[in-house]
A tleap script that builds the chain and sets N, CA, C and O, in Angstrom:
source leaprc.protein.ff14SB
mol = sequence {
  NMET ARG VAL ARG ILE THR ARG GLN PRO PRO
  GLY PHE ILE GLN GLY LEU SER LEU LYS HIE
  TYR ARG ALA GLY GLU VAL TYR GLU LEU PRO
  PRO ALA LEU ALA GLU TYR LEU VAL MET GLU
  GLN PHE ALA ILE PHE GLU MET ARG ASP ARG
  ASP LYS PRO ALA VAL PRO ALA ALA GLU ASP
  ARG ARG ARG ARG CGLN
}
set mol.1.N position { -3.318 -5.639 5.976 }
set mol.1.CA position { -3.436 -4.400 6.742 }
set mol.1.C position { -3.758 -3.259 5.774 }
set mol.1.O position { -3.246 -3.193 4.657 }
set mol.2.N position { -4.619 -2.373 6.246 }
set mol.2.CA position { -4.995 -1.228 5.413 }
set mol.2.C position { -4.094 -0.045 5.752 }
set mol.2.O position { -3.920 0.304 6.920 }
set mol.3.N position { -3.524 0.566 4.714 }
set mol.3.CA position { -2.715 1.766 4.899 }
set mol.3.C position { -3.129 2.819 3.884 }
set mol.3.O position { -3.592 2.505 2.788 }
set mol.4.N position { -2.952 4.067 4.271 }
set mol.4.CA position { -3.156 5.198 3.361 }
set mol.4.C position { -1.777 5.729 3.001 }
set mol.4.O position { -0.995 6.082 3.883 }
set mol.5.N position { -1.481 5.787 1.722 }
set mol.5.CA position { -0.194 6.307 1.255 }
set mol.5.C position { -0.204 7.819 1.436 }
set mol.5.O position { -1.126 8.500 0.987 }
set mol.6.N position { 0.829 8.341 2.098 }
set mol.6.CA position { 0.907 9.776 2.355 }
set mol.6.C position { 1.858 10.491 1.410 }
set mol.6.O position { 1.718 11.689 1.165 }
set mol.7.N position { 2.829 9.752 0.880 }
set mol.7.CA position { 3.728 10.300 -0.139 }
set mol.7.C position { 4.250 9.148 -0.982 }
set mol.7.O position { 4.340 8.012 -0.516 }
set mol.8.N position { 4.589 9.448 -2.210 }
set mol.8.CA position { 4.989 8.432 -3.186 }
set mol.8.C position { 6.258 7.702 -2.742 }
set mol.8.O position { 7.309 8.328 -2.601 }
set mol.9.N position { 6.174 6.373 -2.519 }
set mol.9.CA position { 7.394 5.629 -2.182 }
set mol.9.C position { 8.213 5.354 -3.445 }
set mol.9.O position { 7.657 4.932 -4.460 }
set mol.10.N position { 9.514 5.587 -3.393 }
set mol.10.CA position { 10.360 5.365 -4.573 }
set mol.10.C position { 10.901 3.934 -4.624 }
set mol.10.O position { 10.978 3.253 -3.601 }
set mol.11.N position { 11.264 3.497 -5.799 }
set mol.11.CA position { 12.045 2.279 -5.964 }
set mol.11.C position { 11.324 0.972 -5.783 }
set mol.11.O position { 10.131 0.838 -6.058 }
set mol.12.N position { 12.096 0.005 -5.308 }
set mol.12.CA position { 11.643 -1.374 -5.160 }
set mol.12.C position { 11.934 -1.859 -3.746 }
set mol.12.O position { 12.823 -1.341 -3.069 }
set mol.13.N position { 11.172 -2.860 -3.310 }
set mol.13.CA position { 11.469 -3.558 -2.071 }
set mol.13.C position { 11.254 -5.042 -2.344 }
set mol.13.O position { 10.167 -5.454 -2.748 }
set mol.14.N position { 12.278 -5.831 -2.124 }
set mol.14.CA position { 12.259 -7.272 -2.374 }
set mol.14.C position { 11.698 -7.593 -3.754 }
set mol.14.O position { 10.885 -8.505 -3.909 }
set mol.15.N position { 12.140 -6.834 -4.752 }
set mol.15.CA position { 11.740 -7.071 -6.135 }
set mol.15.C position { 10.376 -6.527 -6.519 }
set mol.15.O position { 9.965 -6.685 -7.669 }
set mol.16.N position { 9.662 -5.894 -5.603 }
set mol.16.CA position { 8.347 -5.340 -5.877 }
set mol.16.C position { 8.463 -3.840 -6.108 }
set mol.16.O position { 8.972 -3.111 -5.257 }
set mol.17.N position { 7.989 -3.386 -7.259 }
set mol.17.CA position { 8.009 -1.959 -7.554 }
set mol.17.C position { 6.983 -1.242 -6.692 }
set mol.17.O position { 5.859 -1.716 -6.524 }
set mol.18.N position { 7.372 -0.108 -6.152 }
set mol.18.CA position { 6.478 0.691 -5.320 }
set mol.18.C position { 5.890 1.870 -6.090 }
set mol.18.O position { 5.151 2.669 -5.514 }
set mol.19.N position { 6.203 1.993 -7.377 }
set mol.19.CA position { 5.810 3.171 -8.149 }
set mol.19.C position { 4.303 3.297 -8.367 }
set mol.19.O position { 3.816 4.399 -8.622 }
set mol.20.N position { 3.553 2.195 -8.274 }
set mol.20.CA position { 2.114 2.277 -8.541 }
set mol.20.C position { 1.297 2.700 -7.320 }
set mol.20.O position { 0.098 2.947 -7.451 }
set mol.21.N position { 1.904 2.791 -6.151 }
set mol.21.CA position { 1.184 3.253 -4.969 }
set mol.21.C position { 1.079 4.770 -5.018 }
set mol.21.O position { 2.094 5.457 -5.132 }
set mol.22.N position { -0.133 5.296 -4.934 }
set mol.22.CA position { -0.391 6.727 -5.092 }
set mol.22.C position { -0.785 7.383 -3.775 }
set mol.22.O position { -1.553 6.825 -2.992 }
set mol.23.N position { -0.248 8.571 -3.547 }
set mol.23.CA position { -0.574 9.335 -2.340 }
set mol.23.C position { -2.074 9.570 -2.266 }
set mol.23.O position { -2.710 9.918 -3.261 }
set mol.24.N position { -2.633 9.376 -1.072 }
set mol.24.CA position { -4.051 9.589 -0.841 }
set mol.24.C position { -4.894 8.339 -0.981 }
set mol.24.O position { -6.028 8.312 -0.502 }
set mol.25.N position { -4.374 7.302 -1.623 }
set mol.25.CA position { -5.125 6.061 -1.811 }
set mol.25.C position { -4.940 5.129 -0.623 }
set mol.25.O position { -3.915 5.168 0.059 }
set mol.26.N position { -5.947 4.288 -0.382 }
set mol.26.CA position { -5.897 3.286 0.674 }
set mol.26.C position { -5.682 1.928 0.010 }
set mol.26.O position { -6.340 1.597 -0.976 }
set mol.27.N position { -4.757 1.153 0.559 }
set mol.27.CA position { -4.422 -0.163 0.005 }
set mol.27.C position { -4.492 -1.216 1.098 }
set mol.27.O position { -4.176 -0.949 2.257 }
set mol.28.N position { -4.904 -2.399 0.721 }
set mol.28.CA position { -4.858 -3.574 1.593 }
set mol.28.C position { -3.552 -4.283 1.248 }
set mol.28.O position { -3.401 -4.807 0.144 }
set mol.29.N position { -2.612 -4.299 2.187 }
set mol.29.CA position { -1.276 -4.829 1.932 }
set mol.29.C position { -0.915 -5.930 2.917 }
set mol.29.O position { -1.493 -6.019 4.000 }
set mol.30.N position { 0.047 -6.769 2.533 }
set mol.30.CA position { 0.570 -7.739 3.500 }
set mol.30.C position { 1.175 -6.989 4.695 }
set mol.30.O position { 1.722 -5.900 4.522 }
set mol.31.N position { 1.082 -7.551 5.887 }
set mol.31.CA position { 1.563 -6.845 7.083 }
set mol.31.C position { 3.004 -6.337 6.991 }
set mol.31.O position { 3.278 -5.213 7.414 }
set mol.32.N position { 3.919 -7.123 6.457 }
set mol.32.CA position { 5.322 -6.697 6.404 }
set mol.32.C position { 5.496 -5.457 5.533 }
set mol.32.O position { 6.229 -4.542 5.907 }
set mol.33.N position { 4.834 -5.412 4.376 }
set mol.33.CA position { 4.947 -4.255 3.486 }
set mol.33.C position { 4.271 -3.039 4.110 }
set mol.33.O position { 4.806 -1.932 4.051 }
set mol.34.N position { 3.101 -3.239 4.703 }
set mol.34.CA position { 2.396 -2.130 5.344 }
set mol.34.C position { 3.248 -1.513 6.463 }
set mol.34.O position { 3.366 -0.292 6.562 }
set mol.35.N position { 3.830 -2.361 7.288 }
set mol.35.CA position { 4.665 -1.866 8.387 }
set mol.35.C position { 5.908 -1.142 7.873 }
set mol.35.O position { 6.320 -0.135 8.448 }
set mol.36.N position { 6.504 -1.647 6.798 }
set mol.36.CA position { 7.674 -0.986 6.203 }
set mol.36.C position { 7.300 0.415 5.714 }
set mol.36.O position { 8.007 1.382 5.999 }
set mol.37.N position { 6.189 0.526 4.978 }
set mol.37.CA position { 5.784 1.830 4.438 }
set mol.37.C position { 5.467 2.817 5.553 }
set mol.37.O position { 5.785 4.000 5.435 }
set mol.38.N position { 4.846 2.352 6.632 }
set mol.38.CA position { 4.557 3.228 7.770 }
set mol.38.C position { 5.857 3.626 8.463 }
set mol.38.O position { 6.052 4.795 8.796 }
set mol.39.N position { 6.743 2.663 8.678 }
set mol.39.CA position { 8.013 2.934 9.353 }
set mol.39.C position { 8.844 3.961 8.577 }
set mol.39.O position { 9.500 4.816 9.173 }
set mol.40.N position { 8.810 3.870 7.247 }
set mol.40.CA position { 9.577 4.798 6.406 }
set mol.40.C position { 8.816 6.093 6.110 }
set mol.40.O position { 9.276 6.924 5.328 }
set mol.41.N position { 7.664 6.256 6.734 }
set mol.41.CA position { 6.821 7.450 6.639 }
set mol.41.C position { 6.276 7.699 5.228 }
set mol.41.O position { 6.112 8.845 4.811 }
set mol.42.N position { 6.002 6.625 4.508 }
set mol.42.CA position { 5.331 6.719 3.212 }
set mol.42.C position { 3.831 6.475 3.366 }
set mol.42.O position { 3.064 6.730 2.438 }
set mol.43.N position { 3.407 5.982 4.537 }
set mol.43.CA position { 2.006 5.641 4.749 }
set mol.43.C position { 1.651 5.744 6.227 }
set mol.43.O position { 2.514 5.826 7.101 }
set mol.44.N position { 0.337 5.737 6.468 }
set mol.44.CA position { -0.194 5.657 7.826 }
set mol.44.C position { -1.219 4.519 7.846 }
set mol.44.O position { -1.826 4.203 6.823 }
set mol.45.N position { -1.404 3.910 9.015 }
set mol.45.CA position { -2.405 2.861 9.124 }
set mol.45.C position { -3.785 3.480 8.969 }
set mol.45.O position { -4.069 4.527 9.550 }
set mol.46.N position { -4.635 2.840 8.191 }
set mol.46.CA position { -6.006 3.300 7.973 }
set mol.46.C position { -6.916 2.526 8.918 }
set mol.46.O position { -7.077 1.314 8.779 }
set mol.47.N position { -7.499 3.216 9.862 }
set mol.47.CA position { -8.331 2.571 10.864 }
set mol.47.C position { -9.818 2.745 10.574 }
set mol.47.O position { -10.642 2.003 11.109 }
set mol.48.N position { -10.167 3.707 9.741 }
set mol.48.CA position { -11.577 3.981 9.476 }
set mol.48.C position { -12.149 3.003 8.462 }
set mol.48.O position { -11.476 2.626 7.502 }
set mol.49.N position { -13.388 2.596 8.678 }
set mol.49.CA position { -14.098 1.820 7.661 }
set mol.49.C position { -14.566 2.801 6.598 }
set mol.49.O position { -15.081 3.875 6.912 }
set mol.50.N position { -14.387 2.432 5.366 }
set mol.50.CA position { -14.756 3.312 4.263 }
set mol.50.C position { -15.797 2.630 3.394 }
set mol.50.O position { -15.853 1.402 3.332 }
set mol.51.N position { -16.622 3.424 2.724 }
set mol.51.CA position { -17.560 2.871 1.750 }
set mol.51.C position { -16.794 2.347 0.543 }
set mol.51.O position { -17.163 1.338 -0.057 }
set mol.52.N position { -15.734 3.046 0.204 }
set mol.52.CA position { -14.913 2.675 -0.939 }
set mol.52.C position { -13.922 1.590 -0.518 }
set mol.52.O position { -13.188 1.781 0.452 }
set mol.53.N position { -13.883 0.459 -1.221 }
set mol.53.CA position { -12.943 -0.604 -0.831 }
set mol.53.C position { -11.493 -0.202 -1.081 }
set mol.53.O position { -11.208 0.648 -1.924 }
set mol.54.N position { -10.601 -0.816 -0.350 }
set mol.54.CA position { -9.173 -0.566 -0.530 }
set mol.54.C position { -8.723 -1.143 -1.867 }
set mol.54.O position { -9.298 -2.112 -2.361 }
set mol.55.N position { -7.697 -0.542 -2.443 }
set mol.55.CA position { -7.099 -1.059 -3.668 }
set mol.55.C position { -6.290 -2.293 -3.287 }
set mol.55.O position { -5.516 -2.236 -2.331 }
set mol.56.N position { -6.443 -3.408 -4.003 }
set mol.56.CA position { -5.682 -4.610 -3.630 }
set mol.56.C position { -4.184 -4.422 -3.840 }
set mol.56.O position { -3.758 -3.586 -4.637 }
set mol.57.N position { -3.402 -5.196 -3.128 }
set mol.57.CA position { -1.949 -5.156 -3.269 }
set mol.57.C position { -1.560 -5.557 -4.684 }
set mol.57.O position { -2.308 -6.265 -5.359 }
set mol.58.N position { -0.402 -5.110 -5.133 }
set mol.58.CA position { 0.082 -5.386 -6.486 }
set mol.58.C position { 0.134 -6.886 -6.760 }
set mol.58.O position { -0.181 -7.320 -7.868 }
set mol.59.N position { 0.522 -7.672 -5.783 }
set mol.59.CA position { 0.617 -9.118 -5.968 }
set mol.59.C position { -0.743 -9.690 -6.342 }
set mol.59.O position { -0.836 -10.562 -7.207 }
set mol.60.N position { -1.804 -9.199 -5.689 }
set mol.60.CA position { -3.144 -9.692 -5.965 }
set mol.60.C position { -3.574 -9.332 -7.387 }
set mol.60.O position { -4.210 -10.144 -8.061 }
set mol.61.N position { -3.239 -8.137 -7.848 }
set mol.61.CA position { -3.606 -7.724 -9.199 }
set mol.61.C position { -2.900 -8.576 -10.230 }
set mol.61.O position { -3.492 -8.925 -11.252 }
set mol.62.N position { -1.644 -8.918 -9.984 }
set mol.62.CA position { -0.903 -9.738 -10.959 }
set mol.62.C position { -1.513 -11.124 -11.078 }
set mol.62.O position { -1.567 -11.678 -12.176 }
set mol.63.N position { -1.967 -11.689 -9.984 }
set mol.63.CA position { -2.544 -13.034 -10.012 }
set mol.63.C position { -3.829 -13.097 -10.805 }
set mol.63.O position { -4.119 -14.119 -11.428 }
set mol.64.N position { -4.611 -12.019 -10.798 }
set mol.64.CA position { -5.904 -12.019 -11.489 }
set mol.64.C position { -5.772 -11.853 -12.989 }
set mol.64.O position { -6.713 -12.178 -13.712 }
set mol.65.N position { -4.670 -11.373 -13.480 }
set mol.65.CA position { -4.520 -11.101 -14.915 }
set mol.65.C position { -4.342 -12.338 -15.721 }
set mol.65.O position { -4.204 -12.265 -16.942 }
savepdb mol mol.pdb
quit
């Protein structure tokens, strides 16, 4: 799910640090994390198609390294 971060989420959730998510950026996230961030008002669902691709989730970046 694509979400736009509206304010910096603090801390960790299920062992995943949220510190690298930046306000104003769009991320492609697993549904559970996206819904949590929206529910806690750290993000909104991004419905618009953008020319710029979404930033991959942290889990995806770790796998590529």
